[in-house]
N, C-alpha and C positions, 0 to 999 in steps of 0.2 A: 279176305282176298289179298293176294300179294300186290304190292305197289306196281310192279312191272306189268301185270295183266291189266290193271286199271288204265294205265297209260296207253296201252294198245287199243283198248275199246274207245277211249276218248279220241284218238287219232282217226279211227274209222268213221265215227260220227261226224267229225269236222269235215272230212273229205266228202261225205254224202251230202251234207248241208251246202257245200260250195257248188256241187253239180246241179242240185235242185234250183238254186238261185239263178244260175246262168240260163237254165231252161225256161223259167218264168219270164225273164227279161226278153227272151227271143220271141215269144208268142203273145205278148201282152203289152198294150200301150196304156200308159197311165200318166196323169198329170203330176208335176212336182209338188209334193205336199208342202203346205205351209207349216213352218215349225210351230208345234203346239205341245203342251205338256202331255207326256205319255201316260195313258191310263190303261188298265188291263182290258177295259171294254173296247179300246181303240185298236187292239192288236188283232191281226188276221191269222187265220190258220193256214196251213199249207194247202188245204183243199180248195180254197177260194182264190186260187191264183188267176183263173180265167173268168172273165165277166162277159156273158153273151151280148148284153146290150151295149157294151163298151163304156158304161158309165162307171165312174170311180167316185165313191162318196168322199174319199179323202180323209176318212176318219179312222183308218187303221194303219198300223206300221208293221214292218217285218221283224223277225226275231234277231237279237244280237247277243253274242257270247261276252263273257267278262274279260277285263284286261288287268294284268298283274305287273308289279315292278320287278327289279333285279334282286337277286339273293344278297343278304347282308353277309358279313364275315362270320366265321364260326366262333361261337362264344368260348370262353376259357373252360378248360376241362373241369369237371366237377370235383375231381380228386387228383392229387399229384401223381399217384401211381396205384396199382392194384387192378383187379379184374372187373370193377364196376364203374369205371369212369365213362362219362358221356359228355357231349357238347352239341349245341344246336345252332341253326341259322333260320332266318325268317325273310319274308318279302311281303310287300303291301298290296292290297286290292285297290287298283287305280280306278276301275269302273265295273260295277256289278252287271250281271246278265239281265236283259230285258226281253219282253215279248216271247218268252219261252226259250231264250238262249241258255246255254249251259256254261258252267264254270268248272272245268275239270282239273284246275291247277291246285297244288299244295301250297299253303302259305307258310308252313314250317317244316323243317327236317331235323333229324337227330342222328348221331353216330357214336360209336365207342371211341375211347381215347385213353392215352397214358397207361396202357396195360402192359407194363414192364417194370423191372427193378434195376438199380445201379449196383456196381461192384459185386456182381455174382449173387445178388439177393434172390430169394425164392418167392414167386408171386402167390399170394394168398387172397381170399375173398375181399378183405378190406385193406390190406397193407402188405408190405414186403417183409419177409423174414430174413434178417441180416446176420452175418457172422459177427464175432465178438468185437472186431476192430472197426466196424462200421455202424452207423446209426441213422436215425431219421425215418420218415415214412417210406422212402424209396431207397434206403441204404446209400443216400447221397452224401452223408456226413462221414468224414474220415477222422477217427480218434487218434490222437497223438500216441507215439510209442517211444520209449527210452532207448537210447543207444547203450553200448557197453560202457562201463566205467573207464575213465582214463587212468593214466599212471599217477601215482602220488607225487605231488610237488615237493620241492626242497623244503626242509624244515625252516621255520621263521627265525630260529636262533641256533647258534652252534652249541649252546649249553643252557642249562637252567630252564628246562621244560618249555619247548616251543610248540608250534602248531603247524601241521601240514595238511593239505587238502587235495581232493581229486574231484573231477567234474564229469558229468554226462549231459547229453543234449536230447531234447525231445524232437527228434527228426527221423525216427524210424517207425512209422512215417510221421511227417509233420501234420498237425491238425489242419483240417480243411472243411469248408462249407458248414461251419458251426460245430464241428466235431469237438469232443472233449480234449482239454489239455492233459498232459501226462500227470498222473497222480504222484505225490511225493516231492522230494527236493532234488534239485539238479547238482547239489554238492554235498560232500560229507567231509568231516575233519577228524583228526586224532592227534593226541599228544606225541611229542618226539623230543629227543635229546634232553632227557630229564636230569642229567648230571649237573651239579651246581657250577656256576661260572665264577671266575676270579672277580672279586669286588674291589674296585679302586676306592680309596678313601675320599670322603667329601667333607668340605668345611661346614661347620655350623655357622649360623649368623653371628656377626660381631656382637659382643656384649656391650653393656652401657659404658660410657666413659667414666673413669674414676674421678674423684674429687681433685681439683687443681692443687698442686703442691704449695702454692703461695696464694695469698688473698689479693695481692697487688703486684704490679710489675710483671715480668715474664716468668710463668711457671710451666709445669708439664702435667699432662694427664694421659692415662693409658686405658686401653681396652683389649680384650682377648677373644680368641675363638679356638675351637678344637676340631681335630680331624676325626669326627665321629658321626658324620652325616652323609653316608654311612661309614662305619669303621672299615679299615682294610681287612679283607678276608679272601681266602683261597688263592693267595699269591697275587693279589691286586697291588696296584701302585699306591704309594703314600701320597698325601696332599702336597702340593707345591705352594710355596709362599710362606709368609710370616704368621706366627701364632699370636704376636703382640704388635700393636700399633700405638704410636705416641704422637702427640701434637702439642703445640704451645697453647697456653691459656692465660687469661687475664693480662694479655699484653696491652690491652687498651685501658686497663684499670691501673691508674698511676698511683704510686704510694706517696703519702705526704713527705715532703722534704723540708727540713728546717734550714733557715738561712745561715750562712757563715760569712764572717768579714773577710774581705780581701786585704792585702797588705796596704799600708799607708802610702799614698802617693808622695812625691817629693814636695818640699815646701814651695809655695807659690811666691811670686815677687812681693817685696815689701810695698806697702801702700804709699810709702814715701822713700825718696833716696837719701834723705837726711833728717835730722831731728828724730823724733820718735814716731814710728809707724807700726803696722801690724802685718803679719803674713799668716796664711792658713794652708792646711793640707786636708785631704779627704780620703775616705775609703768607702767601699760599697759592699752591700750585703749580697754578694754574687758568688760566694765561694763556699757552698753552692748557693744559687738564688732560691728564694722561697717558692715552693710550688705545691699544688694539690692539697692546699690547706695546712701546710707546715708552719712552724713558728718563725717569726721574724727575728733578726739579730737584735741583741740588747746592747745599749751603749750609743755614743754619739758617732755620727759619720763624718763630722768636721771638728778639727781643733785649731786654735789660733794662738799666736805668741807675738810679743813686741819685738821690734827690729829697728836698726839704725838710730838708736837713741843717743849714741855718742858721736854722731857725724853731723857737724853744723851744715846747714843748707846754704848753697851759693845764692847770692842775691844779684839778679840781673839789673843792670842800670836802666833808668827810665828818664825820658826827656822832660825838661822843664817846659813851661809855656814859651811861645815865641816872644822875642822882644819887639820894640817898635821899629818901624822902617826908618832907615837912615836917609840922608838927602840923595838926590840924583847925582851921579858922577859924570865924568866927561863922556862916558859911553852911553849916557842916558839910561842907566839902570840904577836900582837902589837895592839895599841889602838889609836883612834882619838876622838875628842870631838866637840860639837856644843852647842849653847846657844839659849834660847827662848827669843830673844830680837829684833826680826824683824817682827812686833813690839812686845813689851812686853804686856802681857794681862792687861786690865784696865776696869773699870765699869762692874765688874763681867763677864768679857770676859773669854773664855775658855783658859786653859793652852794648851801649845803645846802637841800634841799627839805624842807619840813615846819616844825613849830613846835618851838621850843626849850623850851617850857613845857607841862606836861601836868597837868590838874586832874581829880580824880575825887571822887565823893561818899564821905564817910566812912561806915563801917558804923554800925549802930544803937548798938552798944556804945560806939564811939568818940564818937558824938554825945551820948549820954546821960551817958557818963562825964565829959564836959566836957573831953575832950582838946582843948586849945587854948583853953579859957576861954570866950570870947565865943560859941563855937559851940554852947553847951548848948541843947538843945531843950526844948520844953514837952511834958510827957506829959499826954495828954487821957484822961479816963476813959470817954468815950462819944462816939459819932458826933454827938451833939446839939450839941457845941461846935464842929463843923466850920465853922459860919458865922461865928465870931468872927474879926474881922480888925482890923488897925490898932492903935490905942492903947487904953488902958483906958477911954477915953471912949466907945468903940463906933464912932467914925467912922473911915473909912479914912484912913490916913496917906499923903499924897501922895508921901512920899519913897520908899516901897516900890513895887516892881513887883507885879504880880498874882501870887497864889499859883499854883503849878503844879498839875496834876492829881494826885490821890492815886495813890500807887504801888500795885502789886498787893500783896495780902496776902502776908505772909512764909510762911504755911502755908495749905493749903486746908482743913485740918480740925485739931481738937485745940485745946489751950490755948495761950496766949501767941502768938497770931497777930496781927501788927500791920502797919500801913501808914504811910507818911510822905509829907509834901509840904513844899516849901520855897519861899522867895521871895528876891529879891535887892534890894539897896538901889539906889534910882534916883538918889540924890544923889551928887555928887562927894565930899562930905564924909560919911564913914561915920557920924560921931557924930550927924548930924541924923536918922538912922533909929532910931526907938524901937520896942521890941518884939522878938519872937522871929523868927528867920529860918527856923526849922524847926518843924513840928508833927508829932507822932506820936500815933497812936490805935490802940486794939486793934480787931481785926476780929471781927465776929459770925459765926462759922463753925460748922458742925456738929461735934459732939464727935468 
């Protein structure tokens, strides 16, 4: 039976059941049944709708149809393409039918799907038949196709066998949806410009340095190279630069140098200026000096000779010992003498330096005691007489020199402290000077 006819029959039955239910409620009174578990024995038939005695045993229930939910979504198609694809959907039974109710609803449905091909494919029972440039179950895959070859590129060299290439691209069409890539290479190359190129000359590496020309001092060593790496060919340029290089060597290795005497210096001064002395002169081993293990000079570097042996030496004079002091004179001074006789000067020797005569002032006791007579001084009783000068007339005597300053007091405190002053005669004739040459006075000091 077709599904559409089944649905029509179910619709008619549901309509009839609804009319019958309304008719029974109109002519029958019944009590509201208590909810009890439904049992098949408790269901009533449609013939027992009316009860003559009006009693309702309450043990039967009316028929109820089933209830179903909403449809789910359609499932994924069973195949991607072809003429056998199908998909289904379902719904749930929410409440089953009871007491003779019916359940006319389908719980599942199915339908055809994906019955087509892509890119002009031909639909077959299980899959699509594709043309050569397409693939996959539904011809959804696009296989890549090569474009035409491009032009040849320029040669990599102008001479001497170069390479040139050309390209193509896999874009006619581009691979899509998992289609195959283009088979083969996207580039090809070939040789070009095979005529030989001019070859410029190239230097070889420098050779080893030669042995130094000397074993010490500053020597020379050399090394060479050649223009053969590569040699000049086909009109190429020759190498630029030197084929030989030189450098100094052993300049830090010094050769042994033997010493040589310099010229003699001039004679030095004689050790004495008279009688017999010696003098010397020297030379040095510096012409050249010894160096780097060379030999030293042989011979003496100093020589001496006698000198001034015929010149007598001058003898400088020497003082004898001082003689005894003489008596005090009128000026209250005393004198002693010495002579230049120890030894006396000879052969142009120097005379004695200094004075042969020595004068000193006599002491107070010597002056007061009159040692020497004319040297007796005048004792003053006070400083008030200090201004008395010259003769008894009170006028200065022109034969005398001025009085000297008073000396320091003999004691700074206590009794018998005195001071003294003196003067000298200005005249050649001592007898022309009248008066005292010395004055003594007592000092006024604290006790």
